[in-house]
C-alpha positions as CSV (number, residue, x, y, z in Angstrom):
1,M,0.1,-0.1,-0.1
2,T,1.4,3.4,-1.1
3,K,1.8,6.3,1.5
4,E,-1.2,8.0,-0.4
5,E,-3.4,5.1,-0.4
6,K,-2.7,4.6,3.5
7,L,-3.7,8.3,4.0
8,L,-7.2,7.8,2.3
9,S,-7.5,5.0,4.5
10,R,-6.7,6.5,7.4
11,L,-8.7,9.4,6.9
12,K,-12.0,7.3,5.8
13,S,-11.6,5.4,9.3
14,L,-12.1,8.7,11.1
15,E,-15.6,8.9,9.6
16,S,-15.5,12.5,10.2
17,V,-12.6,15.0,10.5
18,M,-12.3,18.8,10.9
19,V,-9.0,20.1,9.3
20,A,-6.8,23.0,10.4
21,Y,-6.0,24.9,7.3
22,S,-3.3,27.6,6.3
23,G,-3.6,27.6,2.5
24,G,0.2,25.9,2.7
25,V,1.1,22.9,1.2
26,D,0.8,20.6,4.1
27,S,-2.5,21.5,5.2
28,A,-3.9,22.1,1.4
29,L,-3.0,18.2,0.8
30,L,-4.5,17.2,3.9
31,A,-7.9,19.1,3.2
32,Y,-7.9,17.9,-0.1
33,Y,-7.5,13.9,0.7
34,A,-10.0,14.5,3.5
35,K,-12.6,15.9,1.3
36,K,-11.5,13.0,-1.5
37,A,-12.2,10.3,1.4
38,L,-15.0,11.8,3.7
39,G,-16.7,14.6,1.5
40,K,-18.7,16.8,3.6
41,K,-17.8,14.7,6.5
42,A,-14.7,16.9,6.1
43,V,-15.0,20.4,7.4
44,I,-12.0,22.7,6.5
45,V,-11.4,25.5,9.0
46,I,-8.8,28.6,8.6
47,A,-8.1,30.9,11.5
48,V,-8.2,34.5,10.7
49,S,-6.2,36.8,12.8
50,G,-3.7,39.6,13.0
51,S,-0.7,37.0,12.6
52,L,-2.1,36.0,9.1
53,A,-1.1,38.4,6.3
54,K,-4.3,39.5,4.4
55,S,-2.3,38.3,0.9
56,D,-1.8,34.6,2.5
57,L,-5.6,34.8,3.6
58,D,-6.4,35.7,0.1
59,R,-4.5,33.2,-1.5
60,A,-5.6,30.3,0.7
61,R,-9.3,31.3,-0.1
62,T,-8.6,31.2,-3.8
63,Q,-7.1,28.0,-3.6
64,A,-10.1,26.3,-1.4
65,E,-12.7,27.6,-3.7
66,Q,-11.0,26.1,-6.7
67,F,-11.1,23.0,-4.8
68,D,-14.5,23.2,-3.4
69,F,-13.1,22.9,0.2
70,D,-16.3,24.8,1.7
71,L,-14.1,26.9,3.8
72,V,-15.0,28.0,7.2
73,E,-13.4,30.9,8.4
74,I,-13.0,31.4,12.3
75,Q,-11.8,34.3,14.4
76,T,-9.2,33.7,16.7
77,N,-7.5,36.3,19.1
78,E,-4.2,34.9,20.0
79,T,-2.5,38.4,19.4
80,D,-4.6,39.7,22.2
81,L,-3.3,37.1,24.8
82,P,-0.6,38.7,27.2
83,E,1.3,35.1,27.1
84,Y,1.3,35.3,23.4
85,Q,2.9,38.7,23.4
86,V,5.3,38.1,25.5
87,N,7.0,36.2,22.5
88,D,9.1,33.4,24.3
89,S,9.9,30.2,23.2
90,K,5.9,29.1,23.8
91,R,4.3,31.4,21.4
92,C,3.5,29.0,18.9
93,F,1.9,26.8,21.6
94,F,-0.6,29.4,22.8
95,C,-1.2,30.2,19.1
96,K,-2.1,26.4,18.4
97,A,-3.6,26.2,21.9
98,T,-6.2,29.0,20.8
99,L,-6.6,27.6,17.3
100,F,-7.7,24.0,18.7
101,K,-9.9,25.1,21.5
102,E,-11.9,27.3,18.8
103,M,-12.0,24.0,16.8
104,E,-12.7,21.8,19.3
105,L,-15.9,23.9,20.1
106,L,-16.8,23.9,16.6
107,A,-16.4,20.3,16.2
108,S,-18.6,19.4,18.7
109,K,-21.3,21.8,17.8
110,L,-21.1,20.0,14.4
111,G,-20.6,16.8,15.4
112,I,-17.4,16.2,14.0
113,K,-15.4,13.3,15.5
114,H,-11.7,14.5,15.5
115,I,-9.4,17.5,14.4
116,A,-6.5,17.2,12.2
117,Y,-3.7,19.5,11.4
118,G,-0.9,19.2,8.7
119,A,2.2,18.2,10.8
120,N,4.5,16.3,8.8
121,V,7.6,13.8,9.3
122,D,9.8,16.8,8.5
123,D,8.4,18.6,11.2
124,L,9.9,16.3,14.1
125,Q,13.3,17.4,13.3
126,D,12.4,20.9,14.3
127,Y,11.6,22.5,17.7
128,R,7.9,23.2,17.2
129,P,5.7,24.1,20.7
130,G,2.5,23.8,18.4
131,H,3.1,20.2,18.6
132,Q,2.6,19.9,22.3
133,A,-0.8,21.7,21.8
134,A,-2.0,19.2,19.6
135,K,-1.0,16.8,22.0
136,E,-3.1,18.4,24.6
137,Y,-6.0,18.6,22.2
138,N,-5.8,15.4,20.7
139,V,-5.3,16.6,17.4
140,L,-4.4,14.2,15.1
141,S,-1.4,14.5,12.3
142,P,-2.7,12.1,9.5
143,L,0.6,13.3,7.4
144,Q,3.1,12.3,9.9
145,E,1.2,9.1,10.8
146,V,1.5,7.7,7.0
147,G,5.1,8.6,7.1
148,L,4.8,11.7,4.5
149,V,7.8,13.8,4.1
150,K,7.8,17.4,2.5
151,D,9.0,16.2,-0.6
152,E,6.6,13.7,-1.0
153,I,3.8,16.3,0.4
154,R,4.7,18.5,-2.6
155,A,4.7,15.8,-5.0
156,L,1.1,14.7,-4.2
157,A,0.0,18.3,-4.3
158,K,1.4,19.0,-7.5
159,E,-0.4,15.8,-8.9
160,A,-3.4,17.0,-7.5
161,G,-3.1,20.3,-8.9
162,L,-2.8,22.3,-5.5
163,P,-1.1,25.7,-6.2
164,S,0.6,25.7,-3.0
165,C,2.8,22.7,-4.3
166,E,5.1,25.5,-5.7
167,W,4.4,28.3,-2.9
168,P,7.7,28.7,-0.7
169,S,7.4,27.9,3.0
170,N,5.9,30.6,5.3
171,A,5.1,31.1,8.6
172,C,2.9,34.0,10.7
173,L,3.6,37.4,10.7
174,S,4.9,37.0,14.5
175,S,7.9,34.7,13.4
176,R,9.6,38.0,12.2
177,I,10.0,39.3,15.6
178,P,13.2,38.2,17.7
179,T,12.1,36.1,20.9
180,F,11.5,38.0,23.8
181,T,10.5,41.1,22.0
182,R,6.9,41.9,22.3
183,V,4.5,41.1,19.7
184,E,2.2,44.2,19.3
185,I,-0.5,44.7,16.3
186,A,1.1,47.6,15.3
187,S,4.7,45.8,14.3
188,L,2.8,43.2,12.6
189,S,0.8,45.5,10.2
190,Q,4.3,47.3,9.4
191,I,5.9,43.7,8.7
192,E,3.1,43.0,6.6
193,N,3.4,46.5,4.5
194,A,7.0,45.8,4.4
195,E,6.8,42.1,3.1
196,D,3.9,42.9,0.6
197,Y,6.2,45.6,-1.2
198,V,9.2,43.5,-1.6
199,K,7.2,40.7,-2.8
200,S,5.6,43.5,-5.5
201,L,9.2,43.7,-6.9
202,G,8.8,40.0,-7.9
203,F,10.6,38.4,-5.1
204,K,8.9,35.0,-4.1
205,Q,10.3,33.8,-0.9
206,V,10.4,37.0,1.5
207,R,11.0,37.9,5.1
208,V,11.1,41.2,6.8
209,R,12.9,40.6,10.1
210,H,11.5,43.1,12.5
211,L,14.2,44.2,14.9
212,K,12.6,47.5,16.6
213,D,13.4,50.3,14.2
214,K,15.5,48.2,12.0
215,A,14.6,45.8,9.1
216,S,16.4,42.9,8.0
217,V,15.3,42.0,4.2
218,E,15.7,38.4,3.8
219,V,14.8,36.8,-0.1
220,G,15.3,33.3,-1.2
221,S,18.9,32.6,-1.7
222,D,18.4,31.7,-5.4
223,E,17.0,35.2,-5.8
224,L,19.7,37.2,-4.3
225,F,21.7,37.5,-7.5
226,R,18.7,40.2,-8.5
227,F,20.5,42.7,-6.4
228,E,23.7,42.5,-8.5
229,T,21.5,42.3,-11.9
230,E,19.2,45.2,-10.8
231,P,21.1,47.3,-8.4
232,H,18.2,49.9,-8.1
233,L,16.2,47.4,-6.1
234,V,18.2,47.9,-3.0
235,S,17.6,51.6,-3.0
236,H,13.6,51.4,-3.8
237,I,13.4,48.7,-0.8
238,K,15.1,50.8,1.5
239,N,13.2,54.2,0.4
240,E,9.9,52.2,1.1
241,L,10.7,50.6,4.2
242,E,11.8,53.7,5.4
243,R,8.3,55.7,4.7
244,I,6.8,52.7,6.3
245,G,8.5,53.5,9.2
246,Y,11.8,51.9,9.7
247,E,14.9,53.8,10.6
248,T,17.4,51.6,9.1
249,V,16.8,48.7,6.7
250,E,19.3,46.2,5.3
251,I,19.3,43.6,2.9
252,N,20.6,40.2,4.2
253,P,23.5,39.0,2.2
254,N,22.7,35.5,3.1
255,G,19.3,35.5,2.0
256,Y,16.3,33.6,3.8
257,K,17.2,31.1,6.6
258,Q,13.9,29.3,8.2
259,G,13.9,29.6,11.6
260,A,16.2,32.7,11.9
261,M,14.3,34.0,15.0
262,N,13.8,31.2,16.7
263,I,15.7,30.1,20.0
264,L,15.2,26.8,21.7
265,A,13.4,26.7,24.8
266,G,15.6,28.0,27.8
267,K,18.2,29.6,25.3
268,K,18.5,33.3,24.8
């Protein structure tokens, strides 16, 4: 039995499931197969909050509409929680716990037996406090259960025609703020505006690290060459980000690195 067949079999065994969907390739693939396995007994839910960029929400909505996910949107207010705003190593825990609590309430109301999210095997190699929240709320990770890694997920997503198969990895806007630096809505809005501008220049992988009054701009390592072939981009980015409110703007010469703002629990 292939991993794809195992996934379908596992999802069918659940009888009904509510999937946490962000629009990214992992949750999109899980939503796709949940719908394929269970039809209307699979409910696809996306959390709308200040930590989700509007452009990401719009993209997630478009993909969901394309594949008839019948997307359910719920408002989560994790950014209002003092423990979230502290932005320590458990920020992601409080985010996921808030989401899973809301999903649990909705699942109970709709008579849905299980909740699932898109964690995969590769995620086990990283420090992810959200996994602890999943355990506490008995949230399933079917992709992980059947042994799917990121490359396999992208391949299956491409075969299914999911646009997210080619989207770069992403994370919430709060991930751009250094650990132990307070998360504020104004900062999230500033980051979002800055990243939207850099993306408007044609860059696909973009992070604007928010270092108080300083912005450190990261683009995909395979896109760094553009700053040499199109040197005007540097001044354009600096001028716009200064207009947005940053006093200092730098282009990171090393490009994007996943988890650049993360620290492990107990380390500063």
